C-alpha positions as CSV (number, residue, x, y, z in Angstrom):
1,M,-14.4,7.2,-43.1
2,T,-14.4,3.9,-41.4
3,A,-14.9,0.9,-43.7
4,K,-18.0,-1.2,-43.1
5,P,-17.0,-4.6,-41.6
6,D,-17.2,-7.6,-44.0
7,I,-19.6,-9.9,-42.2
8,A,-19.2,-12.8,-44.6
9,N,-15.4,-13.0,-44.0
10,A,-15.0,-11.7,-40.5
11,R,-13.4,-14.1,-38.0
12,F,-15.7,-16.0,-35.6
13,V,-14.9,-15.3,-32.0
14,P,-16.3,-18.2,-29.8
15,E,-17.8,-17.5,-26.4
16,T,-20.0,-20.3,-25.2
17,V,-20.3,-24.0,-26.1
18,H,-24.0,-24.9,-25.9
19,K,-24.0,-28.5,-26.8
20,R,-22.0,-31.2,-28.4
21,D,-23.0,-34.6,-30.0
22,I,-21.5,-36.8,-32.6
23,F,-23.0,-34.7,-35.4
24,S,-21.9,-31.2,-34.4
25,E,-20.8,-28.8,-31.8
26,T,-22.9,-25.6,-31.3
27,I,-21.0,-22.5,-30.2
28,S,-22.3,-19.0,-29.8
29,G,-20.1,-15.9,-30.1
30,H,-19.6,-12.8,-32.3
31,L,-17.7,-11.7,-35.4
32,E,-14.4,-9.9,-34.9
33,G,-14.9,-6.2,-35.1
34,I,-18.7,-6.6,-35.0
35,P,-19.5,-7.3,-31.3
36,D,-23.1,-6.2,-31.7
37,F,-23.9,-9.0,-34.2
38,P,-24.2,-12.3,-32.2
39,V,-23.8,-15.5,-34.2
40,V,-23.8,-19.2,-33.6
41,L,-21.6,-21.8,-35.3
42,R,-22.7,-25.3,-36.0
43,K,-19.1,-26.7,-36.0
44,L,-18.6,-29.9,-38.1
45,D,-14.9,-30.2,-38.6
46,G,-14.5,-32.2,-35.4
47,V,-17.2,-34.8,-36.3
48,P,-16.1,-38.4,-36.3
49,R,-15.4,-39.8,-39.7
50,Y,-18.3,-42.4,-39.5
51,A,-20.8,-39.7,-38.7
52,R,-19.8,-37.1,-41.3
53,P,-22.1,-38.2,-44.1
54,I,-25.2,-37.8,-41.9
55,A,-23.8,-34.6,-40.2
56,W,-23.3,-32.9,-43.6
57,F,-26.6,-34.2,-44.9
58,L,-28.3,-32.4,-42.0
59,A,-26.1,-29.3,-42.5
60,R,-26.9,-29.1,-46.2
61,K,-30.6,-29.2,-45.4
62,E,-30.1,-26.4,-42.9
63,I,-28.1,-24.3,-45.3
64,R,-30.6,-24.8,-48.1
65,G,-33.5,-23.9,-45.7
66,L,-31.8,-20.8,-44.3
67,R,-31.0,-19.5,-47.8
68,A,-34.6,-19.9,-48.8
69,V,-36.0,-17.9,-45.8
70,Q,-33.5,-15.0,-45.9
71,G,-35.4,-11.8,-45.5
72,I,-38.2,-13.3,-43.5
73,K,-38.5,-11.6,-40.1
74,G,-38.1,-14.1,-37.4
75,C,-35.8,-16.5,-39.3
76,P,-32.0,-16.7,-38.8
77,V,-29.6,-15.1,-41.2
78,L,-27.1,-17.5,-42.8
79,V,-23.7,-15.7,-42.6
80,R,-21.6,-18.4,-44.4
81,S,-20.8,-22.1,-44.7
82,D,-17.5,-23.7,-45.2
83,R,-15.5,-26.8,-44.1
84,T,-15.7,-25.7,-40.5
85,G,-19.5,-25.7,-40.5
86,L,-22.2,-23.2,-40.9
87,L,-22.4,-19.8,-39.3
88,R,-25.8,-18.0,-38.7
89,S,-27.1,-15.1,-36.7
90,W,-28.0,-15.7,-33.1
91,T,-31.7,-15.0,-32.6
92,Q,-32.4,-13.1,-29.4
93,G,-35.4,-14.4,-27.6
94,T,-36.9,-16.6,-24.9
95,P,-37.8,-20.3,-25.8
96,L,-41.5,-20.9,-25.7
97,Q,-41.4,-23.3,-22.7
98,L,-40.1,-20.4,-20.7
99,A,-41.9,-17.5,-22.4
100,K,-45.3,-19.3,-22.3
101,P,-47.0,-16.6,-24.4
102,I,-50.6,-15.7,-23.7
103,D,-50.8,-12.6,-25.9
104,P,-52.8,-13.3,-29.1
105,A,-50.4,-11.0,-31.0
106,W,-47.6,-13.6,-30.6
107,Y,-49.7,-16.3,-32.2
108,R,-50.8,-14.0,-35.0
109,D,-47.2,-13.2,-35.7
110,A,-46.2,-16.9,-35.6
111,K,-48.9,-17.6,-38.2
112,R,-47.5,-14.7,-40.3
113,L,-44.1,-16.3,-40.1
114,L,-45.3,-19.7,-41.3
115,R,-47.2,-18.1,-44.1
116,E,-44.1,-16.3,-45.4
117,M,-42.1,-19.5,-45.1
118,R,-44.8,-21.3,-47.0
119,R,-44.6,-18.6,-49.8
120,A,-40.9,-19.3,-50.0
121,G,-41.6,-23.0,-50.4
122,V,-40.1,-24.0,-47.0
123,T,-41.5,-26.2,-44.3
124,H,-39.7,-26.4,-41.0
125,N,-40.7,-29.9,-39.9
126,D,-39.4,-29.6,-36.3
127,I,-41.5,-27.0,-34.6
128,A,-43.4,-29.4,-32.4
129,K,-40.5,-28.7,-30.0
130,P,-41.2,-25.5,-28.0
131,Q,-37.4,-24.8,-27.8
132,N,-37.4,-24.2,-31.6
133,W,-39.9,-21.3,-31.2
134,L,-38.8,-18.0,-29.5
135,M,-40.4,-14.9,-28.2
136,T,-38.2,-12.0,-29.2
137,P,-37.6,-9.0,-26.9
138,D,-40.2,-7.0,-28.8
139,G,-42.8,-9.8,-28.4
140,R,-42.6,-11.2,-31.9
141,A,-42.3,-14.8,-33.0
142,A,-39.0,-16.4,-34.3
143,V,-38.0,-20.0,-35.3
144,I,-34.6,-21.6,-35.1
145,D,-32.9,-25.0,-36.0
146,F,-33.6,-25.7,-39.7
147,Q,-31.8,-29.0,-39.7
148,L,-34.9,-30.9,-40.7
149,A,-36.4,-28.1,-43.0
150,S,-37.5,-28.9,-46.5
151,V,-37.4,-26.6,-49.5
152,H,-40.1,-27.5,-52.1
153,R,-39.9,-26.6,-55.8
154,R,-43.5,-27.7,-56.3
155,R,-46.5,-26.9,-54.1
156,G,-48.0,-30.4,-54.5
157,P,-49.7,-32.6,-52.0
158,L,-46.5,-33.4,-50.0
159,F,-45.7,-29.7,-49.5
160,R,-49.3,-28.9,-48.5
161,T,-49.4,-31.7,-46.0
162,M,-46.0,-30.7,-44.4
163,A,-47.1,-27.0,-44.3
164,R,-50.3,-28.1,-42.6
165,E,-48.4,-30.1,-40.0
166,D,-46.2,-27.0,-39.3
167,L,-49.4,-25.1,-38.6
168,R,-50.9,-27.9,-36.5
169,H,-47.7,-28.0,-34.4
170,L,-47.9,-24.3,-33.8
171,L,-51.5,-24.9,-32.6
172,K,-50.2,-27.5,-30.2
173,Q,-48.0,-24.8,-28.6
174,K,-51.1,-22.5,-28.4
175,R,-53.0,-25.3,-26.8
176,A,-50.2,-25.8,-24.2
177,Y,-49.8,-22.1,-23.3
178,A,-53.0,-20.2,-24.3
179,P,-55.8,-22.8,-24.8
180,D,-58.5,-20.1,-24.3
181,L,-57.3,-18.5,-27.6
182,L,-58.0,-21.6,-29.7
183,T,-60.8,-21.1,-32.2
184,P,-63.3,-23.9,-33.2
185,S,-61.5,-24.5,-36.5
186,E,-58.2,-24.7,-34.7
187,H,-59.6,-27.3,-32.3
188,K,-60.7,-29.3,-35.3
189,M,-57.3,-29.1,-36.9
190,L,-55.6,-30.3,-33.7
191,A,-57.9,-33.3,-33.6
192,T,-57.1,-34.3,-37.2
193,K,-53.6,-35.5,-37.9
194,A,-52.6,-35.8,-41.5
195,L,-52.2,-39.4,-42.9
196,P,-48.4,-39.1,-43.2
197,A,-48.2,-37.9,-39.6
198,R,-50.3,-40.9,-38.5
199,L,-48.0,-43.2,-40.5
200,W,-44.9,-41.6,-39.0
201,M,-46.1,-42.1,-35.5
202,A,-46.9,-45.7,-36.1
203,T,-43.7,-46.6,-38.0
204,G,-41.0,-44.1,-38.7
205,K,-40.9,-42.4,-35.3
206,R,-39.7,-45.7,-33.7
207,L,-36.8,-45.8,-36.1
208,Y,-36.1,-42.1,-35.5
209,N,-36.0,-42.6,-31.7
210,F,-33.7,-45.5,-32.1
211,I,-31.2,-43.5,-34.3
212,T,-31.4,-40.3,-32.2
213,R,-31.3,-41.8,-28.8
214,R,-29.2,-44.9,-29.3
215,V,-26.9,-44.1,-32.2
216,M,-26.6,-40.3,-31.8
217,N,-26.5,-40.6,-28.0
218,W,-29.3,-38.0,-27.4
219,S,-30.9,-38.5,-24.1
220,D,-34.3,-39.6,-22.9
221,G,-36.0,-39.9,-19.6
222,E,-36.0,-43.6,-19.2
223,G,-34.6,-45.4,-16.2
224,T,-34.8,-42.4,-13.8
225,E,-34.3,-44.3,-10.6
226,D,-33.4,-42.1,-7.7
227,R,-29.6,-42.5,-7.7
228,I,-29.2,-39.5,-5.3
229,E,-31.1,-41.4,-2.6
230,R,-29.3,-44.7,-3.3
231,D,-25.7,-43.6,-3.9
232,G,-25.7,-40.0,-2.6
233,P,-25.1,-40.5,1.2
234,A,-21.9,-42.5,0.8
235,L,-20.6,-40.3,-1.9
236,R,-21.3,-37.1,0.1
237,A,-19.7,-38.6,3.2
238,A,-16.6,-39.7,1.4
239,L,-16.0,-36.3,-0.2
240,L,-16.8,-34.2,2.9
241,A,-14.4,-36.4,4.9
242,Q,-11.6,-34.6,3.0
243,Q,-10.3,-31.5,4.7
244,D,-10.1,-29.6,1.3
245,V,-13.7,-30.2,0.4
246,N,-16.0,-27.5,1.9
247,D,-19.4,-28.7,0.5
248,V,-21.0,-31.0,-2.0
249,A,-24.1,-30.7,-4.2
250,I,-25.3,-33.7,-6.1
251,C,-27.6,-33.5,-9.2
252,T,-28.8,-35.9,-11.8
253,Y,-28.8,-35.7,-15.6
254,A,-30.0,-38.0,-18.4
255,L,-27.5,-40.5,-19.7
256,P,-27.5,-41.5,-23.4
257,A,-30.2,-43.9,-24.3
258,K,-31.4,-44.7,-20.8
259,G,-30.8,-44.2,-17.1
260,V,-29.5,-41.2,-15.1
261,G,-26.0,-40.1,-14.2
262,L,-24.8,-38.3,-11.1
263,Y,-23.3,-34.9,-11.5
264,V,-21.3,-33.7,-8.4
265,F,-20.4,-30.1,-7.7
266,A,-17.7,-30.0,-5.0
267,E,-16.6,-26.7,-3.4
268,T,-12.9,-27.4,-3.3
269,G,-9.4,-26.7,-4.6
270,L,-8.9,-30.3,-5.5
271,S,-8.9,-31.5,-9.1
272,T,-11.5,-33.7,-10.8
273,Q,-9.0,-36.6,-10.9
274,A,-8.3,-36.3,-7.1
275,L,-12.0,-36.2,-6.3
276,S,-12.7,-39.2,-8.5
277,K,-10.2,-41.2,-6.6
278,I,-11.8,-40.3,-3.3
279,A,-15.4,-41.1,-4.5
280,P,-16.6,-44.6,-3.6
281,D,-18.0,-47.1,-6.1
282,P,-20.3,-46.8,-7.9
283,K,-18.5,-43.6,-8.9
284,P,-20.5,-40.5,-10.2
285,E,-20.3,-40.0,-13.9
286,L,-19.2,-36.3,-13.6
287,I,-17.4,-34.4,-10.8
288,Q,-16.9,-30.7,-11.2
289,P,-14.7,-28.8,-8.7
290,V,-15.9,-25.2,-8.1
291,A,-14.4,-22.4,-6.2
292,K,-17.7,-21.3,-4.8
293,L,-21.2,-22.9,-4.9
294,P,-24.2,-20.6,-5.5
295,R,-26.2,-20.3,-2.3
296,H,-29.5,-19.1,-0.9
297,A,-29.6,-16.4,1.8
298,D,-29.7,-19.2,4.4
299,G,-26.4,-20.6,3.1
300,T,-27.8,-23.7,1.4
301,P,-26.7,-24.5,-2.2
302,R,-28.9,-23.2,-5.0
303,M,-29.9,-26.6,-6.3
304,D,-32.3,-25.1,-8.8
305,A,-29.4,-23.4,-10.6
306,L,-27.0,-26.3,-10.3
307,Q,-29.6,-28.7,-11.7
308,L,-29.9,-26.5,-14.8
309,V,-26.1,-26.5,-15.2
310,A,-26.0,-30.3,-14.8
311,T,-28.6,-30.8,-17.5
312,N,-27.1,-28.1,-19.8
313,R,-30.2,-25.9,-19.9
314,L,-28.5,-22.6,-20.8
315,D,-31.7,-20.9,-21.9
316,E,-33.3,-21.3,-18.4
317,L,-30.0,-20.3,-16.8
318,E,-30.0,-17.0,-18.7
319,V,-33.5,-16.2,-17.5
320,L,-32.5,-17.1,-13.9
321,Q,-29.3,-15.0,-14.0
322,S,-31.0,-12.0,-15.6
323,S,-32.9,-11.2,-12.5
324,D,-30.0,-11.9,-10.0
325,P,-26.6,-10.3,-10.9
326,D,-25.0,-11.8,-7.8
327,L,-26.0,-15.3,-8.7
328,A,-24.8,-14.7,-12.3
329,T,-21.3,-13.8,-10.9
330,V,-21.0,-17.1,-9.0
331,L,-22.5,-19.1,-11.9
332,K,-20.4,-17.7,-14.7
333,P,-17.2,-19.8,-14.0
334,I,-19.3,-22.9,-13.2
335,I,-21.2,-22.7,-16.5
336,A,-18.0,-22.1,-18.4
337,A,-16.4,-25.2,-17.0
338,R,-19.5,-27.4,-17.0
339,L,-19.0,-31.1,-18.0
340,N,-22.3,-32.1,-19.6
341,L,-22.5,-30.6,-23.1
342,T,-25.2,-33.0,-24.5
343,D,-28.5,-31.8,-25.8
344,R,-31.4,-31.4,-23.5
345,V,-33.7,-34.3,-22.6
346,L,-36.0,-35.4,-25.3
347,R,-39.5,-36.4,-24.5
348,P,-40.9,-39.7,-26.0
């Protein structure tokens, strides 16, 4: 009789790096001997010393929140936590900004999920972001990213206010994707922010934006002048003048705090260092040599796919590849060697 694998102690086998910032590195993979149980590691052992107190503060909040919601369908399973970081189950599903659910059943299930979390004394506090909501393959609701979650021992005014805000943020998603489904009472709730939320928008959010976008180097959309139009022609001409460069595709991505960077994909056998020496000033921030660019039937580069690589939007890349196996074959090595591992663009 084969022994049942020990999930809690099985070795983590990394597969894909999803993002990296000064507070953690997020890597998906599986457990050795258990290939059908996908997991994701929030890796903390490589965090700079100055960022460790905040990194572990957020990690402890996530660990506590995940422990409290164990057994709730639609919440991740905490596998273990140690000095390396915390390991949880990978939730299969499509982020809301891609799924755009219009089925009332999804919103009913999302409310069920929030009710069960509320019974466990947990508020998520970060579900205004559509990427933290998922539609699972069977059409149900799931939530991820418990870094800002709170576990409440008492069901006092603060807990009730935060639970109400979780629900209001769900209704904001409903308004965005299925406004016809909103009831009169839901319209009323959307129009009435709780006092703490109003105070947060007026004061604390400014500090939060400063810390996340300036200190943590998360990206925003400011300063998005068209660098492709300004710097692209000379850059393209310089690279294509080299015999070993077959083609060039230029994309933009958000730089930390402000502005945009140029991300160049060059179909060539040359190294990044060699390409950088060839590139004229002002040089692009990132240059990735690729063996083959993805192309449309007419031979032009697939800029839609390359832009998703440049901005590290793996969720949307998965959707794009799922319907086009040939595209997936070309993109796989490009995605694996991508140079931008920062989190996706934040909206003000």
